[in-house]
C-alpha positions as a Python dict, from the first residue, in 0.01 Angstrom:
ca = {
    (1, 'M'): (0, 0, 0),
    (2, 'T'): (-171, 217, 257),
    (3, 'A'): (-513, 334, 270),
    (4, 'E'): (-661, 670, 349),
    (5, 'P'): (-939, 659, 663),
    (6, 'S'): (-1251, 576, 507),
    (7, 'G'): (-1490, 928, 273),
    (8, 'Y'): (-1064, 1058, 285),
    (9, 'S'): (-1093, 1348, 36),
    (10, 'P'): (-794, 1590, -38),
    (11, 'S'): (-863, 1933, 51),
    (12, 'T'): (-558, 2079, -95),
    (13, 'L'): (-367, 2056, -380),
    (14, 'A'): (-56, 1994, -105),
    (15, 'D'): (-289, 1751, 79),
    (16, 'A'): (-327, 1532, -252),
    (17, 'L'): (-17, 1487, -364),
    (18, 'A'): (99, 1341, 15),
    (19, 'A'): (-176, 1106, 9),
    (20, 'A'): (-96, 1021, -322),
    (21, 'C'): (286, 969, -211),
    (22, 'R'): (156, 746, 81),
    (23, 'G'): (219, 400, -17),
    (24, 'R'): (293, 469, -364),
    (25, 'S'): (609, 656, -319),
    (26, 'T'): (830, 498, -572),
    (27, 'A'): (509, 464, -775),
    (28, 'P'): (608, 601, -1185),
    (29, 'F'): (391, 933, -1174),
    (30, 'L'): (554, 1128, -1483),
    (31, 'L'): (718, 954, -1762),
    (32, 'G'): (1009, 1101, -1940),
    (33, 'E'): (1026, 1184, -2316),
    (34, 'D'): (1358, 1118, -2515),
    (35, 'G'): (1526, 929, -2273),
    (36, 'A'): (1422, 1144, -2008),
    (37, 'A'): (1413, 990, -1624),
    (38, 'D'): (1118, 909, -1540),
    (39, 'A'): (955, 1094, -1197),
    (40, 'T'): (811, 921, -920),
    (41, 'Y'): (543, 1029, -684),
    (42, 'G'): (791, 1025, -419),
    (43, 'D'): (1050, 1237, -681),
    (44, 'V'): (810, 1505, -734),
    (45, 'H'): (733, 1568, -374),
    (46, 'R'): (1082, 1639, -251),
    (47, 'R'): (1188, 1822, -597),
    (48, 'S'): (854, 2030, -463),
    (49, 'D'): (960, 2141, -90),
    (50, 'Q'): (1295, 2222, -238),
    (51, 'F'): (1132, 2471, -524),
    (52, 'A'): (929, 2563, -219),
    (53, 'A'): (1158, 2628, -42),
    (54, 'G'): (1359, 2855, -233),
    (55, 'L'): (1084, 3029, -296),
    (56, 'L'): (997, 3074, 62),
    (57, 'A'): (1404, 3238, 85),
    (58, 'A'): (1323, 3463, -172),
    (59, 'G'): (1029, 3609, 11),
    (60, 'V'): (755, 3476, -175),
    (61, 'R'): (445, 3450, 33),
    (62, 'A'): (92, 3327, 46),
    (63, 'G'): (-81, 3485, -231),
    (64, 'D'): (186, 3617, -437),
    (65, 'R'): (164, 3567, -808),
    (66, 'I'): (436, 3280, -927),
    (67, 'A'): (430, 3312, -1338),
    (68, 'V'): (480, 2985, -1571),
    (69, 'A'): (590, 3030, -1897),
    (70, 'A'): (730, 2744, -2055),
    (71, 'P'): (659, 2388, -2197),
    (72, 'N'): (518, 2048, -2077),
    (73, 'S'): (800, 1997, -1802),
    (74, 'P'): (853, 1803, -1470),
    (75, 'E'): (962, 2101, -1374),
    (76, 'W'): (654, 2312, -1429),
    (77, 'I'): (464, 2109, -1260),
    (78, 'A'): (664, 2096, -947),
    (79, 'T'): (641, 2526, -941),
    (80, 'W'): (294, 2446, -979),
    (81, 'F'): (302, 2190, -603),
    (82, 'A'): (601, 2437, -502),
    (83, 'A'): (354, 2705, -521),
    (84, 'A'): (14, 2512, -426),
    (85, 'K'): (218, 2422, -49),
    (86, 'I'): (315, 2788, 15),
    (87, 'G'): (-59, 2942, -81),
    (88, 'A'): (139, 3096, -367),
    (89, 'V'): (-133, 3137, -703),
    (90, 'L'): (19, 3002, -977),
    (91, 'V'): (-1, 3236, -1332),
    (92, 'T'): (-5, 2978, -1658),
    (93, 'L'): (66, 3133, -1939),
    (94, 'N'): (153, 2986, -2259),
    (95, 'V'): (498, 2969, -2468),
    (96, 'A'): (363, 3147, -2736),
    (97, 'Y'): (284, 3485, -2553),
    (98, 'R'): (459, 3785, -2692),
    (99, 'E'): (463, 4152, -2549),
    (100, 'R'): (138, 4218, -2551),
    (101, 'E'): (0, 3870, -2369),
    (102, 'F'): (365, 3893, -2139),
    (103, 'E'): (293, 4258, -2003),
    (104, 'Y'): (-108, 4218, -2000),
    (105, 'M'): (-92, 3907, -1789),
    (106, 'L'): (203, 3993, -1588),
    (107, 'N'): (84, 4326, -1517),
    (108, 'Q'): (-288, 4282, -1434),
    (109, 'S'): (-188, 3975, -1187),
    (110, 'A'): (89, 4189, -1056),
    (111, 'T'): (331, 3872, -1065),
    (112, 'T'): (622, 3835, -847),
    (113, 'V'): (787, 3570, -948),
    (114, 'L'): (878, 3529, -1315),
    (115, 'V'): (979, 3151, -1394),
    (116, 'C'): (1054, 3135, -1797),
    (117, 'V'): (1222, 2935, -2061),
    (118, 'D'): (1552, 3114, -2144),
    (119, 'E'): (1465, 3039, -2550),
    (120, 'H'): (1169, 2845, -2705),
    (121, 'R'): (1196, 2704, -3106),
    (122, 'D'): (1493, 2993, -3186),
    (123, 'F'): (1262, 3259, -2963),
    (124, 'D'): (1546, 3430, -2711),
    (125, 'F'): (1294, 3495, -2415),
    (126, 'V'): (1644, 3603, -2190),
    (127, 'E'): (1703, 3867, -2435),
    (128, 'F'): (1272, 3955, -2497),
    (129, 'L'): (1198, 3992, -2097),
    (130, 'E'): (1512, 4211, -2114),
    (131, 'G'): (1382, 4458, -2372),
    (132, 'L'): (1034, 4412, -2123),
    (133, 'R'): (1137, 4397, -1763),
    (134, 'D'): (1112, 4799, -1710),
    (135, 'R'): (716, 4771, -1741),
    (136, 'L'): (702, 4503, -1534),
    (137, 'P'): (715, 4646, -1247),
    (138, 'T'): (599, 4383, -962),
    (139, 'V'): (832, 4099, -1138),
    (140, 'R'): (1108, 4108, -865),
    (141, 'H'): (1272, 3758, -957),
    (142, 'F'): (1333, 3632, -1262),
    (143, 'V'): (1367, 3268, -1296),
    (144, 'T'): (1437, 3088, -1607),
    (145, 'L'): (1463, 2709, -1702),
    (146, 'G'): (1791, 2698, -1879),
    (147, 'R'): (2154, 2747, -1949),
    (148, 'R'): (2136, 3139, -1956),
    (149, 'T'): (1918, 3414, -1754),
    (150, 'L'): (1865, 3701, -1708),
    (151, 'A'): (2087, 4004, -1560),
    (152, 'G'): (2051, 3942, -1151),
    (153, 'G'): (1818, 3674, -1245),
    (154, 'V'): (1880, 3306, -1131),
    (155, 'S'): (1810, 2988, -1295),
    (156, 'W'): (1562, 2747, -1178),
    (157, 'S'): (1810, 2501, -1010),
    (158, 'D'): (1994, 2737, -846),
    (159, 'L'): (1711, 2852, -660),
    (160, 'L'): (1582, 2482, -523),
    (161, 'I'): (1724, 2419, -209),
    (162, 'E'): (1898, 2043, -159),
    (163, 'E'): (1814, 1981, 176),
    (164, 'P'): (1467, 2199, 221),
    (165, 'D'): (1364, 2247, 601),
    (166, 'V'): (996, 2032, 569),
    (167, 'G'): (873, 2141, 860),
    (168, 'V'): (874, 2461, 755),
    (169, 'I'): (700, 2418, 388),
    (170, 'R'): (445, 2139, 638),
    (171, 'R'): (326, 2478, 846),
    (172, 'A'): (275, 2658, 587),
    (173, 'S'): (89, 2418, 369),
    (174, 'A'): (-161, 2343, 687),
    (175, 'S'): (-258, 2727, 691),
    (176, 'V'): (-372, 2661, 318),
    (177, 'Q'): (-735, 2656, 287),
    (178, 'P'): (-965, 2459, 30),
    (179, 'D'): (-1115, 2749, -122),
    (180, 'D'): (-770, 2992, -163),
    (181, 'P'): (-726, 3066, -495),
    (182, 'A'): (-413, 2855, -702),
    (183, 'V'): (-420, 2896, -1036),
    (184, 'L'): (-503, 3194, -1216),
    (185, 'L'): (-523, 3132, -1578),
    (186, 'Y'): (-652, 3334, -1842),
    (187, 'T'): (-958, 3239, -2115),
    (188, 'S'): (-790, 3120, -2461),
    (189, 'G'): (-949, 3466, -2569),
    (190, 'T'): (-1166, 3308, -2858),
    (191, 'T'): (-1421, 3610, -2800),
    (192, 'G'): (-1238, 3903, -2696),
    (193, 'D'): (-951, 4051, -2439),
    (194, 'P'): (-872, 3694, -2217),
    (195, 'K'): (-976, 3760, -1832),
    (196, 'G'): (-771, 3561, -1564),
    (197, 'A'): (-1009, 3254, -1440),
    (198, 'V'): (-946, 3193, -1090),
    (199, 'L'): (-914, 2825, -1010),
    (200, 'T'): (-934, 2715, -655),
    (201, 'H'): (-782, 2431, -449),
    (202, 'R'): (-1157, 2258, -404),
    (203, 'S'): (-1211, 2340, -750),
    (204, 'I'): (-922, 2141, -913),
    (205, 'L'): (-960, 1843, -698),
    (206, 'A'): (-1365, 1858, -762),
    (207, 'S'): (-1347, 1833, -1209),
    (208, 'A'): (-1023, 1616, -1156),
    (209, 'Q'): (-1216, 1378, -883),
    (210, 'A'): (-1546, 1352, -1067),
    (211, 'Q'): (-1325, 1304, -1386),
    (212, 'V'): (-1178, 987, -1205),
    (213, 'A'): (-1477, 849, -1103),
    (214, 'H'): (-1735, 893, -1412),
    (215, 'L'): (-1398, 733, -1630),
    (216, 'D'): (-1300, 482, -1418),
    (217, 'Q'): (-896, 595, -1404),
    (218, 'R'): (-699, 349, -1182),
    (219, 'A'): (-367, 318, -1096),
    (220, 'D'): (-212, 138, -1349),
    (221, 'D'): (-385, 398, -1630),
    (222, 'V'): (-123, 590, -1792),
    (223, 'A'): (-241, 842, -1945),
    (224, 'I'): (-59, 1088, -2302),
    (225, 'G'): (-18, 1384, -2138),
    (226, 'H'): (37, 1668, -2506),
    (227, 'M'): (-253, 1912, -2394),
    (228, 'P'): (-59, 2212, -2288),
    (229, 'L'): (-26, 2245, -1830),
    (230, 'N'): (-105, 2603, -1904),
    (231, 'H'): (-478, 2459, -1986),
    (232, 'V'): (-718, 2305, -1771),
    (233, 'G'): (-704, 2005, -2031),
    (234, 'G'): (-324, 1945, -1949),
    (235, 'M'): (-327, 2098, -1603),
    (236, 'T'): (-664, 1938, -1420),
    (237, 'C'): (-779, 1666, -1692),
    (238, 'T'): (-475, 1498, -1739),
    (239, 'V'): (-220, 1554, -1421),
    (240, 'A'): (-465, 1591, -1149),
    (241, 'A'): (-649, 1346, -1250),
    (242, 'A'): (-421, 1104, -1292),
    (243, 'M'): (-269, 1205, -916),
    (244, 'I'): (-634, 1121, -801),
    (245, 'A'): (-602, 795, -965),
    (246, 'G'): (-266, 688, -860),
    (247, 'G'): (-170, 649, -1202),
    (248, 'S'): (65, 781, -1484),
    (249, 'V'): (148, 1040, -1669),
    (250, 'A'): (327, 986, -2005),
    (251, 'L'): (472, 1387, -2067),
    (252, 'L'): (509, 1536, -2313),
    (253, 'A'): (690, 1890, -2413),
    (254, 'G'): (367, 1965, -2644),
    (255, 'Y'): (180, 1819, -2918),
    (256, 'H'): (314, 1632, -3218),
    (257, 'P'): (102, 1402, -3448),
    (258, 'R'): (431, 1159, -3434),
    (259, 'T'): (549, 1236, -3134),
    (260, 'A'): (206, 1146, -2960),
    (261, 'L'): (190, 773, -3155),
    (262, 'Q'): (532, 710, -3047),
    (263, 'T'): (472, 742, -2715),
    (264, 'T'): (99, 645, -2678),
    (265, 'V'): (297, 298, -2851),
    (266, 'E'): (629, 277, -2652),
    (267, 'R'): (452, 416, -2321),
    (268, 'R'): (149, 192, -2364),
    (269, 'V'): (-96, 509, -2288),
    (270, 'T'): (-417, 361, -2179),
    (271, 'L'): (-543, 700, -2173),
    (272, 'F'): (-541, 930, -2518),
    (273, 'V'): (-706, 1266, -2439),
    (274, 'G'): (-723, 1536, -2708),
    (275, 'V'): (-936, 1752, -2858),
    (276, 'P'): (-1050, 1693, -3269),
    (277, 'T'): (-743, 1831, -3445),
    (278, 'M'): (-538, 1618, -3263),
    (279, 'Y'): (-668, 1288, -3349),
    (280, 'A'): (-700, 1411, -3739),
    (281, 'M'): (-315, 1516, -3778),
    (282, 'M'): (-221, 1133, -3561),
    (283, 'L'): (-488, 914, -3800),
    (284, 'G'): (-370, 1075, -4097),
    (285, 'L'): (-36, 994, -4019),
    (286, 'P'): (117, 705, -4304),
    (287, 'E'): (279, 453, -3994),
    (288, 'F'): (-31, 525, -3756),
    (289, 'A'): (-190, 150, -3962),
    (290, 'E'): (105, 16, -3876),
    (291, 'A'): (108, 89, -3449),
    (292, 'D'): (35, -150, -3200),
    (293, 'T'): (-213, 124, -3026),
    (294, 'S'): (-373, -225, -2830),
    (295, 'S'): (-322, -38, -2483),
    (296, 'V'): (-559, 233, -2493),
    (297, 'R'): (-910, 175, -2314),
    (298, 'T'): (-1061, 540, -2338),
    (299, 'C'): (-1026, 772, -2582),
    (300, 'V'): (-1146, 1144, -2473),
    (301, 'I'): (-1218, 1403, -2720),
    (302, 'G'): (-1186, 1763, -2579),
    (303, 'G'): (-1395, 2029, -2676),
    (304, 'S'): (-1782, 1911, -2807),
    (305, 'N'): (-1918, 1599, -2934),
    (306, 'V'): (-1733, 1413, -3139),
    (307, 'E'): (-1783, 1474, -3571),
    (308, 'P'): (-1932, 1135, -3628),
    (309, 'E'): (-1680, 1075, -3924),
    (310, 'L'): (-1406, 1117, -3667),
    (311, 'G'): (-1608, 891, -3380),
    (312, 'K'): (-1653, 642, -3641),
    (313, 'R'): (-1287, 638, -3756),
    (314, 'I'): (-1123, 686, -3339),
    (315, 'L'): (-1366, 370, -3273),
    (316, 'D'): (-1245, 168, -3615),
    (317, 'V'): (-819, 240, -3521),
    (318, 'F'): (-897, 171, -3083),
    (319, 'A'): (-1083, -97, -3113),
    (320, 'G'): (-1310, -236, -2795),
    (321, 'A'): (-1203, 136, -2649),
    (322, 'R'): (-1438, 372, -2456),
    (323, 'L'): (-1463, 689, -2667),
    (324, 'A'): (-1621, 997, -2435),
    (325, 'N'): (-1636, 1375, -2487),
    (326, 'L'): (-1546, 1611, -2205),
    (327, 'Y'): (-1664, 1940, -2200),
    (328, 'G'): (-1486, 2174, -1957),
    (329, 'L'): (-1364, 2516, -1925),
    (330, 'S'): (-1099, 2723, -1796),
    (331, 'E'): (-1431, 2833, -1537),
    (332, 'T'): (-1483, 2446, -1437),
    (333, 'S'): (-1151, 2404, -1343),
    (334, 'G'): (-1128, 2131, -1562),
    (335, 'G'): (-1381, 1870, -1678),
    (336, 'C'): (-1762, 1915, -1566),
    (337, 'V'): (-1968, 1723, -1853),
    (338, 'I'): (-1862, 1376, -1999),
    (339, 'S'): (-2038, 1092, -2229),
    (340, 'A'): (-2251, 830, -2032),
    (341, 'A'): (-2033, 475, -1995),
    (342, 'D'): (-2316, 281, -2259),
    (343, 'D'): (-2341, 604, -2531),
    (344, 'D'): (-2383, 472, -2853),
    (345, 'M'): (-2235, 684, -3176),
    (346, 'D'): (-2546, 879, -3221),
    (347, 'T'): (-2493, 986, -2867),
    (348, 'L'): (-2169, 1092, -2882),
    (349, 'T'): (-2193, 1267, -3173),
    (350, 'S'): (-2498, 1450, -3065),
    (351, 'T'): (-2442, 1492, -2719),
    (352, 'I'): (-2123, 1660, -2485),
    (353, 'G'): (-2236, 1384, -2202),
    (354, 'V'): (-2465, 1408, -1859),
    (355, 'P'): (-2298, 1606, -1585),
    (356, 'I'): (-2001, 1444, -1413),
    (357, 'G'): (-1988, 1409, -992),
    (358, 'P'): (-2226, 1638, -795),
    (359, 'F'): (-2195, 1846, -1078),
    (360, 'A'): (-2562, 1978, -1216),
    (361, 'A'): (-2623, 2135, -1534),
    (362, 'R'): (-2942, 2364, -1593),
    (363, 'V'): (-3056, 2571, -1982),
    (364, 'V'): (-3186, 2897, -1883),
    (365, 'D'): (-3291, 3154, -2232),
    (366, 'D'): (-3206, 3518, -2231),
    (367, 'E'): (-3388, 3653, -1900),
    (368, 'G'): (-3242, 3418, -1694),
    (369, 'G'): (-3529, 3162, -1684),
    (370, 'V'): (-3494, 2816, -1667),
    (371, 'V'): (-3560, 2591, -1991),
    (372, 'E'): (-3766, 2315, -2013),
    (373, 'P'): (-3599, 2022, -2136),
    (374, 'G'): (-3608, 1975, -2506),
    (375, 'G'): (-3558, 2418, -2507),
    (376, 'E'): (-3316, 2576, -2622),
    (377, 'G'): (-3072, 2811, -2451),
    (378, 'E'): (-2712, 2902, -2276),
    (379, 'L'): (-2609, 2593, -2096),
    (380, 'Q'): (-2516, 2697, -1711),
    (381, 'I'): (-2328, 2517, -1493),
    (382, 'S'): (-2304, 2475, -1105),
    (383, 'G'): (-2072, 2248, -835),
    (384, 'A'): (-1807, 2284, -637),
    (385, 'C'): (-1599, 2267, -1015),
    (386, 'V'): (-1660, 2652, -1085),
    (387, 'A'): (-1400, 2907, -1083),
    (388, 'A'): (-1464, 3167, -820),
    (389, 'G'): (-1470, 3473, -1036),
    (390, 'Y'): (-1196, 3656, -1255),
    (391, 'W'): (-890, 3797, -1118),
    (392, 'E'): (-960, 4199, -1042),
    (393, 'R'): (-1262, 4201, -1298),
    (394, 'P'): (-1572, 4245, -1072),
    (395, 'D'): (-1798, 4308, -1353),
    (396, 'E'): (-1709, 4033, -1586),
    (397, 'T'): (-1744, 3833, -1255),
    (398, 'S'): (-2050, 3918, -1199),
    (399, 'A'): (-2172, 3867, -1573),
    (400, 'T'): (-2072, 3586, -1561),
    (401, 'F'): (-2085, 3360, -1219),
    (402, 'V'): (-2466, 3444, -1145),
    (403, 'P'): (-2671, 3412, -838),
    (404, 'G'): (-2715, 3036, -688),
    (405, 'G'): (-2316, 2971, -777),
    (406, 'W'): (-2434, 2901, -1146),
    (407, 'L'): (-2193, 2958, -1432),
    (408, 'A'): (-2272, 3096, -1733),
    (409, 'T'): (-2106, 2897, -1994),
    (410, 'G'): (-2172, 3130, -2280),
    (411, 'D'): (-2250, 2825, -2497),
    (412, 'M'): (-2565, 2731, -2681),
    (413, 'A'): (-2717, 2437, -2597),
    (414, 'V'): (-3011, 2128, -2502),
    (415, 'L'): (-3061, 1981, -2183),
    (416, 'R'): (-3233, 1651, -2325),
    (417, 'P'): (-3542, 1488, -2132),
    (418, 'D'): (-3278, 1234, -2110),
    (419, 'G'): (-3045, 1381, -1860),
    (420, 'R'): (-2796, 1481, -2173),
    (421, 'I'): (-2667, 1791, -2345),
    (422, 'A'): (-2676, 1852, -2693),
    (423, 'L'): (-2407, 2158, -2744),
    (424, 'R'): (-2563, 2434, -2975),
    (425, 'G'): (-2246, 2636, -3041),
    (426, 'R'): (-2078, 2957, -2849),
    (427, 'K'): (-2430, 3236, -2803),
    (428, 'K'): (-2124, 3495, -2948),
    (429, 'E'): (-2038, 3234, -3249),
    (430, 'M'): (-2347, 3220, -3339),
    (431, 'Y'): (-2490, 3366, -3623),
    (432, 'V'): (-2846, 3536, -3776),
    (433, 'R'): (-2923, 3494, -4168),
    (434, 'G'): (-3269, 3652, -4302),
    (435, 'G'): (-3366, 3648, -3940),
    (436, 'Y'): (-3259, 3240, -3803),
    (437, 'N'): (-3033, 3148, -3562),
    (438, 'V'): (-2698, 3002, -3751),
    (439, 'Y'): (-2481, 2743, -3546),
    (440, 'P'): (-2201, 2718, -3729),
    (441, 'A'): (-2147, 2347, -3518),
    (442, 'E'): (-2343, 2147, -3717),
    (443, 'I'): (-2234, 2319, -4082),
    (444, 'E'): (-1868, 2240, -3954),
    (445, 'N'): (-2018, 1878, -3894),
    (446, 'V'): (-2168, 1797, -4220),
    (447, 'L'): (-1789, 1964, -4390),
    (448, 'A'): (-1622, 1787, -4165),
    (449, 'A'): (-1738, 1411, -4294),
    (450, 'D'): (-1577, 1462, -4653),
    (451, 'H'): (-1327, 1247, -4613),
    (452, 'R'): (-1142, 1549, -4792),
    (453, 'I'): (-1135, 1767, -4511),
    (454, 'A'): (-878, 1775, -4216),
    (455, 'M'): (-1075, 2117, -4036),
    (456, 'S'): (-1337, 2352, -4107),
    (457, 'A'): (-1495, 2661, -3982),
    (458, 'V'): (-1775, 2834, -3988),
    (459, 'I'): (-1828, 3207, -3930),
    (460, 'G'): (-2051, 3503, -4017),
    (461, 'V'): (-1987, 3763, -4190),
    (462, 'P'): (-2218, 4096, -4286),
    (463, 'H'): (-2433, 4080, -4632),
    (464, 'P'): (-2617, 4343, -4757),
    (465, 'V'): (-3021, 4133, -4760),
    (466, 'F'): (-2981, 3924, -4553),
    (467, 'G'): (-2766, 4058, -4281),
    (468, 'E'): (-2531, 3761, -4189),
    (469, 'V'): (-2427, 3435, -4434),
    (470, 'G'): (-2180, 3203, -4347),
    (471, 'R'): (-1812, 3125, -4470),
    (472, 'A'): (-1627, 2867, -4419),
    (473, 'Y'): (-1308, 2802, -4392),
    (474, 'V'): (-1188, 2430, -4492),
    (475, 'V'): (-817, 2301, -4458),
    (476, 'P'): (-809, 2023, -4690),
    (477, 'A'): (-657, 1637, -4596),
    (478, 'A'): (-285, 1526, -4663),
    (479, 'G'): (-299, 1492, -5055),
    (480, 'A'): (-615, 1577, -5074),
    (481, 'L'): (-797, 1856, -5373),
    (482, 'V'): (-1102, 2020, -5192),
    (483, 'D'): (-1447, 2041, -5457),
    (484, 'V'): (-1576, 2356, -5328),
    (485, 'D'): (-1919, 2313, -5558),
    (486, 'A'): (-1914, 1925, -5413),
    (487, 'L'): (-1923, 2104, -5017),
    (488, 'V'): (-2207, 2327, -5130),
    (489, 'E'): (-2395, 2050, -5275),
    (490, 'R'): (-2324, 1828, -4942),
    (491, 'C'): (-2415, 2119, -4746),
    (492, 'R'): (-2804, 2206, -4922),
    (493, 'R'): (-2841, 1832, -4898),
    (494, 'Q'): (-2829, 1775, -4526),
    (495, 'L'): (-2900, 2156, -4425),
    (496, 'A'): (-3168, 2400, -4450),
    (497, 'E'): (-3114, 2645, -4723),
    (498, 'Y'): (-3069, 2928, -4466),
    (499, 'K'): (-2739, 2748, -4312),
    (500, 'V'): (-2571, 2682, -4606),
    (501, 'P'): (-2233, 2932, -4578),
    (502, 'G'): (-2312, 3160, -4877),
    (503, 'E'): (-1905, 3141, -4907),
    (504, 'I'): (-1615, 2851, -4862),
    (505, 'V'): (-1296, 2952, -4875),
    (506, 'V'): (-1006, 2664, -4866),
    (507, 'V'): (-697, 2764, -4697),
    (508, 'E'): (-366, 2551, -4582),
    (509, 'S'): (-403, 2644, -4185),
    (510, 'L'): (-687, 2774, -3979),
    (511, 'P'): (-594, 2988, -3629),
    (512, 'L'): (-579, 2795, -3316),
    (513, 'T'): (-580, 2919, -2958),
    (514, 'P'): (-303, 2784, -2725),
    (515, 'S'): (-524, 2443, -2608),
    (516, 'G'): (-522, 2384, -3002),
    (517, 'K'): (-887, 2542, -3082),
    (518, 'I'): (-1016, 2650, -3335),
    (519, 'K'): (-961, 3069, -3325),
    (520, 'K'): (-1211, 3205, -3470),
    (521, 'V'): (-1232, 3545, -3318),
    (522, 'A'): (-885, 3540, -3540),
    (523, 'L'): (-1023, 3440, -3817),
    (524, 'R'): (-1320, 3775, -3817),
    (525, 'D'): (-1051, 3961, -3751),
    (526, 'Q'): (-773, 3912, -4037),
    (527, 'Q'): (-1037, 3803, -4260),
    (528, 'L'): (-898, 3543, -4484),
}
């Protein structure tokens, strides 16, 4: 294996893929699903060259936006690297989006090329886009993954140029700068309309490199690839991090608990990354107890600090594995805070970790003043991982990306004297009951400790006396009956009276964002 020069660090995504190929061109990168062929680093490099050549031949140039709406796939990843090689900007769309999201995001980004599946789960995207195309004036090329195309469109494979002029592509890559936009990732919208976070080559690589170092990821690691690629959990925390480490990704089209378990066993997954709901669903499978998951050496939970009961279950079933929280946002391009290697269960359940790599964190009050360690305020992050702002949204950019290179996360937190960060909840999710601030995460942890509860979400709702009170939505575990009175009593035993939900509603499911987090704005809007 050819060693990189001492201190070498790739500055663009194209550089990073080329570096991964040097000496490891024949090493596995993407492990196929359901018998599909594996792809080596060299395969991904060549296929992205072929698609990059096709894009250039179609008139795509540096700075143009290329949108992709498809499940996780090797073609998705090749499209990403092809765009990066020619300096185009990838606009990531979720395959679950429909008319409003497509029209808004494609027009707001002024996308010129749309790569989309022809159908997904019985939804006909060709018919859908034929009816929408007149309202997408900037989209010049419709490219479909599948057998069917739009009128005047082409298939993804037809756009490939089998023998590309790699010299032309390398010259295009040489003009791409680290701070150029690489990805336009629309926020999942838990608190309002989506905004397109502008992730640069530098910010994506900075987050991936810091994660690899902090988690000690290695070339022999196999990461499970079920987090959606249109989200930083799939793009940065899974694929880019694996590429930096030289490891493999067991790529799945999406998350399903049985598929995740089967893949973990068959592909000898060593790094399992997921949000709490993914773990809870997989661990709840009857066949999990008999499955050989001994290959897993690191379990990462994204989104928030692990719930106590879930954390204990994970460490029980993945014996000897390291458990870590990973905190990151679209605006930090991936992870920026991860649990320390020596964190015990109490620390894992009460904090999200420490800033990784060269990143920094601080907590500020409502006036922007820095709060001393132990005080509560809004969490802010700085470092090369921070995105370049929101696409064509200067007011929102200035409100979130504040002077000094700090990102205002919108999360309430406490920076402990030991440097660890305790998350209190979303600033906008906090509600005020009778003059007291209430953070839903604290109540949700109490509810989740009941073995009869699979998922829970708490929001504030109007009240004529207290202003707001808590309403808890709970999803029963498989085959379980929920005793609402017992849950209320559990909350009363463990929480101050003003934190006890005024109402507990049992539901079959909760609305989720594309990244698998509970979408509380939908709970408020739907008034379940």
